[in-house]
C-alpha positions, 0 to 999 in steps of 0.5 A, a space after each residue: 091716837 089724835 082726838 080726830 082719829 078717836 072722834 071718826 072711830 066713834 063715829 063709825 061705831 055708833 053707826 054700826 051699833 045703830 046708837 041714836 040719841 041727844 048725844 053726839 059723838 063728841 062727848 063719847 070722844 072726849 070721855 075717851 080722850 081724856 081716860 086715854 092710858 098706855 096699856 103695858 101687858 104683862 104675861 100675868 094680866 094677858 093669861 087672867 083675860 084669857 082665861 076670863 073669855 074662855 070661861 065666859 064663851 061657849 067654845 073655850 078649846 076653839 077660842 085658846 085654839 084662836 088665840 095661840 094662832 094670832 100668837 103664833 103669827 105675832 099679831 100686834 096688840 093681841 093681848 090689848 084686845 084680849 083684856 079689853 074684850 075681858 073687860 066687855 065680857 063683864 059687863 052685862 049690859 054691854 054684852 046685850 047690846 052686842 048680842 042684839 046688833 049681832 044678830 042684825 049682822 049675822 052672815 049666812 055662813 054663820 047661820 050654817 049648820 054645822 054637824 056637832 062632833 061625833 056625828 055620823 054622816 053619810 058617805 055621800 056627804 063625806 065624799 063631798 067632804 072630801 072633795 073639798 078638802 083635796 081642791 082647797 089642799 090641791 089649789 096652792 092658796 098659800 103660794 097663792 097668798 105668797 105671790 099676792 103679798 109680794 105683789 101688795 108689798 112692791 105696790 105699797 113700796 112703789 106708791 111710798 117711794 115714787 122716785 125709786 123703782 125696786 127691780 125685779 127679779 127676772 122669770 127664770 128665777 122661779 121658771 126654773 125648778 133646779 135652781 133651788 137648793 130646796 127639793 125639786 117638786 117634779 109632775 112625775 111617779 115616783 120611781 121605785 127602787 129594782 130591789 126591795 131594801 127589806 131584802 138586803 142584809 141588815 148592813 147593807 140596809 144601814 148603808 143604805 139609809 145613811 147614804 138616802 139620809 146624806 142625800 135629804 139633808 142636802 136637798 136631794 131625794 133619796 132612793 129608799 125615802 120618798 117625799 110628799 108631793 103637794 102643790 104648796 111649795 112653802 108647805 112642810 116637807 114629808 118624808 116616809 122612809 121605806 116600811 120594809 126597812 128593819 124596825 130598828 134601823 128605821 125608827 133610827 132613821 125617823 129620829 133624823 129626818 126631821 133634820 131635813 124637813 127643817 133644812 127645806 122649811 129654812 131654804 125655802 124661807 131664805 129663797 122666798 124672803 131674798 126677794 127686794 118686796 120683804 125689806 132689809 130685814 128679811 135679807 138680812 136675816 135670811 143673810 145670817 141663816 146662810 150662814 149657819 147653813 154653810 156651817 151645815 153644809 160643812 158638817 154634811 161634806 165631814 160626814 159624807 167623807 166618814 162615810 166614803 171611808 166607811 166608818 158612818 154608821 147610823 147610829 153614829 149619824 144620829 150622835 154627830 147630828 144632834 148639836 145640829 137639830 137644835 140649830 135647824 130646829 130653832 131655824 125651822 120655828 122662826 121662819 114659820 112663824 114669819 112665814 105665818 104672819 107675813 111679816 117684815 120689818 119691825 114685826 120680824 124684830 119683835 118676833 126674835 127678841 121675844 124668841 130671844 128672851 124665851 131661850 132664857 133657860 138655853 144659853 146655846 139656843 139663845 146665843 144662836 137667837 141673839 146672833 140672827 137679832 143682832 144681824 137683822 137690826 143692823 140693817 134697822 138700826 142703821 136706819 135708826 142711826 140716821 133718823 136719830 143723829 142726822 134727821 134724815 129718812 131713808 126707808 126705800 121698804 117701808 120697815 122704819 116706825 117713823 114714816 115721812 107724809 112728803 105731800 106735806 110741806 111747812 110753808 102751808 103751817 103759815 096758811 092754813 088753820 088745820 095744817 098739822 105740819 108738826 104733827 103729820 109730817 113724820 107719823 109713828 106706824 105702831 105695827 113697825 115698831 120693835 117691841 124691845 123699842 115701844 117705850 121708846 117710840 116717842 122719844 126716837 119721833 121727837 129727836 129726828 123731828 128736832 133735827 130736821 127743823 134744825 137741818 132745814 134752818 140750813 144748820 148743822 144737825 148732825 149729832 157729835 155723839 153719834 155712835 154706831 147702835 147695837 142690839 143687845 139683851 142689856 137695853 141700857 146700852 142702846 136707851 142710853 144712846 138714844 136718851 143721849 141723842 134726844 137731849 142733844 136734838 131737844 137742847 139744839 133746836 129749843 136754843 135755835 128758837 128761843 135764844 137764836 130766833 127769840 122767841 119770847 121777845 117775839 111772844 112780847 111783841 105779838 102780846 102788845 098787839 094782839 092782846 091790847 097791851 100798848 095802849 097808847 098805840 091803840 089810842 091814836 089807832 082808833 082817832 085816826 082810822 074812826 073814819 075808815 072804820 064806819 065804812 063797809 068791810 068791802 069798801 075799805 081800802 087795806 092799803 089805806 089802813 096799812 098806812 094808818 097802822 104804820 102812822 100809829 105805830 110810828 107815833 106811840 111807844 110801839 115804835 121801839 118794838 124791834 118787831 112792829 114791821 111784822 105786823 100786818 092788817 086783815 079784814 075777816 070775812 065773817 063776825 066775830 060770832 059767826 067765824 067762832 060758831 063756825 068753828 065750835 059747830 064742826 059735824 052739826 047741821 048748825 055748821 053746815 048751815 053756815 058753810 052754806 052761807 056766802 062771804 060776800 052775802 055777809 054785810 059787816 063794817 069794817 069795825 066788826 071785821 077789822 084784825 091783825 095778822 102777823 109775819 112769822 118765819 120758819 122755824 117760829 111758825 112752829 109755834 106760831 102757826 095759823 091756828 095759834 095767830 087765828 086764836 090771837 086774832 079771835 081774842 083780839 077781835 073781842 078785846 078791840 069790840 069791848 074797847 070800841 064800846 067803852 069808847 063809844 059810851 065814853 063819848 055818851 058819858 062826854 055828853 052827860 057833862 055837857 047836859 050837867 051845865 044846863 042843870 037839867 038833873 030832874 028831867 026824866 030823861 036824864 035820869 034814865 038815859 044816863 043811868 043806865 049809861 053808867 051801867 053800862 059803862 060800868 059791864 064793859 070796863 069790868 068786863 075789859 079788866 077781867 079779860 086783861 087783867 084776870 085772865 091774860 096777865 095771870 095766864 101769861 105770868 105762867 106761859 112765861 115761867 113754863 118756856 124758862 122751864 121747857 126741855 124742848 120744843 113740844 114743851 114750849 107748844 103745849 105751853 103756849 097752846 094752853 095758854 091760848 086755850 085757857 085765855 080763849 075759855 075764860 074770855 067766854 069764847 069757847 062757850 057759844 051760849 055765853 058769847 051770844 049773850 056777850 054779843 047782844 049785850 055789847 050790840 045793845 050798848 052801841 045801839 044805845 049810844 049811837 041814839 042818845 048820840 042822834 038825840 042829844 046831837 044840839 048838845 054841841 051847839 054851845 061848844 060850836 058856838 064858842 069856837 066864835 069865842 077866840 080863847 087865843 085872842 088876848 083882851 085890851 083893857 080899852 075893849 074889855 066891856 065890849 067883848 062881855 057884852 059879845 061872850 054874853 050875847 053868844 052864850 045866851 044864844 046857845 044856852 036859849 038854843 039847848 035849852 028849847 031842845 032838852 024842853 022837846 026831849 024832856 016832854 017826848 014821850 017816845 024818847 023816853 020809852 025808847 029809853 025804857 026798852 033800852 034799859 029792860 033789854 040790857 037788864 034782862 040781859 045782864 041778868 040771864 048772863 050772870 044766871 049762866 055764868 053762875 050755873 056754868 061755874 057750879 056745873 064745870 067747878 071752873 070758878 074764874 068766870 065768877 070773878 065777872 058776877 063779884 065785880 057786876 053785882 059787888 053791892 048786890 044790886 042783882 041778887 034778888 033777880 037771880 034768886 028769883 031766876 034760880 026759883 023759877 028754874 027749880 021750880 020748872 025743873 021739878 014740874 017736869 020731873 012730875 
């Protein structure tokens, strides 16, 4: 079950139970997904759970009767549900909550008073109940249910196969009663014989009853045996022997009569389930039953021949039909079980498989059930062979365990973030899985999916190991065939993606750009796009950025990358923090507020909107889907913005060098501003180092090792997703509280850098003045004194201008106050970040982020303040408890 389905079910359950609180459904959904484990029911665990519930309930006999009824209908996951209910019955708090909610959702029929057993009823009440029961019995409910089920199955199959129309049986098949081989039900009075059977001699009575029994065995009504008429054609027949018959003969005839009722059940089943709506498995089972009925008819013909020769007394008839009775009883019980559960496809095979195993002490009965199961499995295994050997599904009757969703297209995987082509194009239908293939269902699904991808790539997907699969009691035979097909399909697709399509080199190419590995490329890119990035995102021309990107690629070491032409420029409509909050705030009020924001109303610069995109073709798009690329983009935008902040602070540091030449080390603003700048650079550079070398690189090496050991494409997908999720998590992109603080710190750094650059813009006077002194002009000895005098004058002018401006800054109280405010904001945010990181690491037992604390507080500079914050928090918690 997927995470989204678990979340949906938890939300529905909380709504039904009326649970309200601060913890949303995502908390319980996450807890459940972490504790999912396969439940394999055994007879022992099911029996213990059933006994525990029977002891817990007030009506144990009713519960056991209902359990047996559901078990006979072969209800899916019945034992698992019983096991769950037994566990709930042990938890007193859960049972009390459920009992309270049961009163709220009680139906009117639940409040109806039912007379206790043994209670006397009046004649009027008794007649009323009798009339209701008679109306229900004569309403043909089962027949109507069968017709409704047939109509429902037809609508389902037509909806599934839009291009295929199931043929309809002509109306005369249902209108002509004498076309059936079953007993014909006619609305007429029973025919009374002219002579009472009891008045005849015993010998003649025996001959007459033998003739009647042979007639009943062929599906026709006898002369001295009456058929109980009812409107329900699918109900069990009841045959009554003439009571005037000799008691010994009547007793012997009653022993033979069950074979006639079983014959009626079997014939009705084969005729009803031969309709197109019931699927090929039922058709094959009906065909196998008809084969056995032919042998049954041959036996009747031989018995009639003996009867005509006067050599078939009733005792001899009883002797001849005894072996056949066991066969007919097994066939009838199977038909009844399938009818009760309205079974089709894999459910029928599960019922036959369990019936075959239950005949372990009856060799002849087990052989019969094995024949029926093998016959019914033939069309199902034919679908299975096409799937695991060719990757093709052709399931017109919706019986196969794998269901294809044709609305899912592989092209959307490159466009839609939430597209789940790989997970939802082909899915497992649990209620169609035969019980003997349940443990192999996942491998069967993957085998066909792998071959289907290879076939869509235009390559031959037919397995050379294709051979007929047969059902046997020794599961190892068909299990080995399925595992061989799985191994072949896994290797075929893995070689296609990893070797022919070169997935690992392509991932390395993506790492160069999205994970900021190619240093010279980014230096060139940021230099040539600096002016363009300052514009608002709406004012930037994408084609110009594309041209500058190509120029940066061609003039750096990235030019040797064979996949560089797949790199594209993208401008996001949201800044990084807004986009991440939209992703983190699913099903919350904040998400609704964020969704209500029009992207056109958000004004961000080109630097905040800038990101890369990557062109990926099929089948690499399975791994590099839109979701994976979006995760890469989130990491890139975070790293790229940090690099921009670092670049801005470095520009301020160059101003620091110019200020040193003016010998202003003792000035107040110099000490405050450039000390703060140094702390900011220390933060940003260590943050970059942590993300690049302590998060990305170790996880990248783990990814490469895992990909080399992967045995199938699902392992590749899992390892790649784990890599991206770990990078997002350790880079603090999945924790909104930490991300907001980091974003505020980056904003403070950028704002401070811009302020310093504006305030100290005249520090560039000397460099501009020095342009007047052309250093490339060779000096001439004759003019040496003249040149020295000119240079000295110009440097003097520049020095006086800059010194005057520095004096104004040093005496400016507004400037010092502003620097102090920046220092205060930066320090408080940094202390908050370090405190949150410490709490997060201690709470979640994940110590990776502790490396940031050790790097930023390597000399204990912030330790005292962190201890004070922790002490204040402890005091507040204690006061809250009091």
